[in-house]
C-alpha positions in Angstrom: -15.5 -3.0 47.8 -12.5 -5.4 47.9 -11.1 -7.7 45.6 -12.5 -10.8 47.2 -16.0 -9.4 47.2 -15.5 -8.3 43.2 -14.5 -11.9 42.7 -17.4 -13.2 44.7 -19.9 -11.2 42.8 -18.2 -12.1 39.3 -18.2 -15.6 40.3 -22.0 -15.4 41.1 -22.7 -13.9 37.8 -21.2 -16.3 35.8 -22.8 -19.1 37.7 -26.0 -17.4 37.3 -25.4 -17.1 33.6 -24.5 -20.6 33.0 -27.4 -21.9 35.1 -29.8 -19.9 33.0 -28.5 -20.7 29.7 -27.8 -24.2 30.4 -31.3 -25.6 29.6 -31.7 -23.4 26.3 -28.1 -24.5 24.9 -28.2 -28.0 26.0 -31.6 -28.8 24.3 -29.8 -27.3 21.1 -27.0 -29.4 21.5 -28.7 -32.7 22.1 -31.2 -32.1 19.1 -28.1 -31.0 16.9 -26.4 -34.3 17.9 -29.8 -36.4 17.1 -30.1 -34.5 13.6 -26.2 -35.1 12.8 -26.6 -38.7 13.8 -29.8 -38.9 11.6 -28.0 -37.1 8.7 -24.9 -39.7 9.1 -27.2 -42.7 8.9 -29.2 -41.4 5.9 -26.7 -40.0 4.2 -28.9 -36.7 3.8 -26.5 -33.5 3.5 -29.5 -30.6 3.7 -28.3 -27.9 5.7 -31.8 -26.6 6.6 -32.3 -30.0 8.2 -29.8 -29.0 10.9 -30.8 -25.6 11.3 -34.9 -25.6 11.6 -35.3 -28.6 14.2 -32.7 -26.6 16.4 -34.3 -23.2 16.0 -37.8 -24.8 16.8 -36.5 -26.8 20.0 -34.6 -23.8 21.3 -37.6 -21.6 20.9 -39.9 -24.2 22.6 -37.3 -24.5 25.4 -37.0 -21.0 25.6 -40.7 -20.4 26.1 -41.1 -22.9 28.5 -38.4 -21.8 30.7 -38.7 -18.2 30.5 -40.9 -17.9 33.7 -38.2 -19.5 35.6 -35.3 -17.6 33.9 -37.2 -14.3 34.8 -37.9 -15.0 38.4 -34.3 -16.4 38.8 -32.9 -13.3 37.3 -35.3 -10.9 39.4 -34.2 -12.5 42.4 -30.6 -12.2 41.4 -30.7 -8.5 40.6 -32.8 -7.7 43.8 -30.0 -9.5 45.6 -27.2 -7.5 43.7 -29.2 -4.2 44.3 -29.6 -4.8 48.1 -25.6 -5.2 48.4 -25.1 -1.6 47.0 -25.8 0.1 50.3 -22.8 -1.9 51.9 -20.3 -0.1 50.0 
């Protein structure tokens, strides 16, 4: 394995990681921003108001995106395992 191959595999791994977590983290970010805006407008400073909606939305997005995440991860792992005999 050369440095270029290792770098390419690492780049692919990081790209796959970012692609798979983006919907989950993005939805948490959007709902957190919406709740923070709501808190600023109404001046309600309840800590559970920020945590519970984010937790619910992240759980819903994770449950909806899980089949796509699992199939993408499975395809990526199969591709990486098929690369092993080349070494």
